[in-house]
Structure formats: C-alpha cells, structure tokens
N, C-alpha and C positions, 0 to 999 in steps of 0.2 A: 504493500500500500504506500502511495506517495504521501508525503507531508508537504503542503504548500503554505509557505510563510507569506503573509500579506500584512498590509497596514490598514488604517482607517478606510472604510469603504466610501465615505463621503469625499475623501481627498485623493486617494491613491490610484491614479490612472494606470500606472505601471502594473500594480497588483491585479487590476481588473483583467488585463490581457490574458494571462494563462488561466485565471479563474473562470472566466466566461467561456474560454475555449474548452476546458476540461468539463465544465458543467454541461455545455451544449452537446459535446460529443460523448457524454456519459462515461468519462474516464474517472474512476473513483479516486478520491483523495481525502485526506484529513486536513481541514482548514486550521491554520495556526495564525491567529490574528494578533499582532503586536501593535499597540497604539503608539502613535507619534507623541513625543513630548512627555513621556512617563519614565519612571525609574527603569522600566524594561526596554527603553528605546535603543539600547545598545544592540543593534542588529548584527554586529560582528560575532555574537554568540552562536549564530547559525549561518550567517552569510559572509563569505570571504570579502566581499566588496563593502559590507556594512549597509547594504541596500536591499529593498524588496522589489520584486518577488524573488523567492528562492525556493527551489524544489529539492526535497531530500528524499532519497530512497535508500534505506539501509545505510551503508557507509558511503554512498555517493551523493554529492551535492552539486546541483546545477543552478547557477545564478545568472541573472539577466533574462528578460522576458523572451527575447529572440532565441537564445540558447535553449531555454526550456521548450519552446515550440519545436525546435529542431530535434531535441532529444525525444520528445513525445512522438514526433513523426517517424522516428526509427522503430517505435514500439507499437504504434496504433495506426489503424487505417483512418483516412479521412481528415487528417490534419491539414494536408495540402490537397489541391485539386488533382484528380487522376489524369486529366489531360495535360500533356507536356507543355503546350503553349500557355494554357491558363496558369499552370504551376510556375513557369518562368516569370510571367507577368506578375503573378501574386508575390513572388519573392522580391521582385524589384520594387513593387509598390509598398510592400511591408518594410523593406530596408529603408525606403524613403521616409516612411513614418517613424521608424525607429531612430533615425539619425537626424531628421530634419524638423521643420515646422517650429523653430524656436520661438518665433514671435507669438504663435498661438499658445504654446506652452507657458510662456512668460506673462503674456498680457491677458489671457483667458484661462486661468488655472481651473482645474476641475473642482467643483463643489456641488455634488449631486443634489443637495437639498435646498440650494438657493436659486432664486430667480433675480437676475441682475440686469439693469439697463446701463450699458456701457456709456461712459461720458464721452468717449471718442473711439475711433477705429484708426489706428496708425496705418500707414502705407504698407509696411512689412506684414502686419497682421492681415490686411485685406488681401495681399498677395498669397498668404498661406491659405486663407479661406477659399479664394478663387481656385487655387491649385487643387485643393482637396475636392472641391465641387467638380472640377473637370476630371480629376482622376476617378471619382466615383462614377461619373457619367461614362467614361471610357470603358471601365470594367463591365458595367451593366450592359452597355451596347455590344461589346465584343463577345461576351460569353453568355448573354441571354437572361441573366438574373435568375431568381430575385436577389441573389447575393453577388458579390463582386467577381467571383471566379466561376459563377454558374448557379446551378440549382441548390447546391449544398453550402451551408455555413462552414467556413474553413478558417485557417489562421489569419488570413488577411482581414477578414471581417472582425475577428477578435481584436486585432491591432487598431482598428478604427472605432471600436465600441466606446472608448473614452472620448473620442471626438464627438460622437453622438450625444453624450451627456453634456459636453461643453456647449454644443450648438443649442441644446435644450435650455441650459442655464441662461445663455445670453441672447436667446431668441434670434439667432443668426440667420439673416436672409439667405436663402439658397434657391437654386434652380428647382423646377418641379420634380425632376428625376432625383436629385440629391435629397430633397426634402422627404420624398417618399421612402428612400433608402434609410435615411436617418430614423424615420418613424418605424420602419421595419425592424431595425436593430433595437430600438427602445421597447418594442412590443415582445421581444423574445422572452421566454419564461425565465431564463437565467438572468437577463438584464432586469426584469421586474423583481426577481429575488434579490439581486444586488442592491437595487434602488430601495426596496423595502427595508433592508437591513441598514442601509446608509441613513435613512430617515429616522430610524430608531436610535441611532448613536447619539449619546448626550455628551461625548467627549469633544472638546474644542482644543485645537492646537493654535496657539497665538500667531505663529508665523503664517500659517495657511489662512487664518481669518483676516489678518492684515492685508495679505495679497488680494483677497476677494474684496475687501473694503476699498482698495485703491482703484478698482476697475470702474466703479460707478455706483449708482443708487441700487440698493437692495429693495426690490419690489415685493419679495416674498421670502420668508424663511420657513420652509416646511419641516424642518428637523424637530425632533422631540426636544423639549426643554429639560 
C-alpha cells in the first residue's frame, strides 16, 4: 500500500496532482496529511526535498508530483494515454505545467474555499491564462475529449486540476471550450471530495492567507470557521 504525504487541501496545489490522479484511477493509498505552519511542518521527516507531495512504498520514497506520476505509470494502467501521439503531447503539456506558469502560481495562489475579485491582471498573468486556455482547446480538439488526451482522465488532467480550482476562485474569463473543461474537472467525484475536505479545514496558514489577501477583494469565504 502506498502512503501519500500531502499538505492542507485548501492551499496545496502540488499535493492535489497525485491525489486526484490516484483517486480517479482507483489506485489505493493511505493519505498522510501534514499541515503547513505547525510543529509537524518539518516535511524532511518523510520527504528528501522537504516538500509535498511525497509517495512512500515500503522502503522506497518518490518525491515531486511528476516523478510520482511516472512511477505510478510503471505500475498501473491508465496513467498516460494509450495512444502514442496523445501520450507524447500529454507529457509535453504536463512538463509545461510542471515547470512553467509562474505568474499564475504567484499572482493567483490556490485557495479552494475563497472567492476573490482580483484588483488587477498583470500582462504575464494574462499570458499564462491565455496559454492554458489555448492548450486546453488544442488537446480537446486533437484527441476528441472530454479530457485533454481523449476519453479517459489521465495524468495531464490531474496536473491541470489545481488550475481549475484557481480559475474557480478568481472567476477567470475563459473560452467556451476551456470553461466547459474547467467545469468538467470540478465536477469529478475526486475533485468534489477534495473540495469538500478543503472547506472543512479550520487551519489557517498566515503566509498563504496573506498571499490571497494581496490579490484583491474576498467576495466569499466558504471555509469552516
């Protein structure tokens, strides 16, 4: 049995990636949630990088969300598309998400339970949003949907699930196709499960809260008090 170490579901976009992938593909694991900003925050106890997510299986440790996806792909069917072209495109688009879109990460941090009206949208942020919109349209058109690499949810979709939560939080304007895909991700049972748990969290991390305050006006806070 795998142990998957994650952090707060309201904030931790990186944790969401392997979690939603494993839940949706029905790959069994034990969830190990360690809160940000507590006495147990020393993630080096289980992760060599001191970061989450981290997958542990017996005496083997796999850290980083992309490494976890690739490790799972060696052991389970369905992590990547079966079609070679779709698989190559998926890996390229997943790597782009993994290493890029810094403006989106920095200016629109994930906070599942908040609804925020941004005070402004910088040019770098708009470029990131436009690129993601175009990428989603490309995948849906090339492989027929309803997911980015075809009919099945795969790792590429998991890597863009945190973006769907961000676009929900900030009411980000999207094309018709991208909006429909965002809603498709948000409606997944695993995404609903993650969101439900995130809303029940009463823990607040000062750094993450300050980042969200800096973006603009909070129009709703749906989290448990």
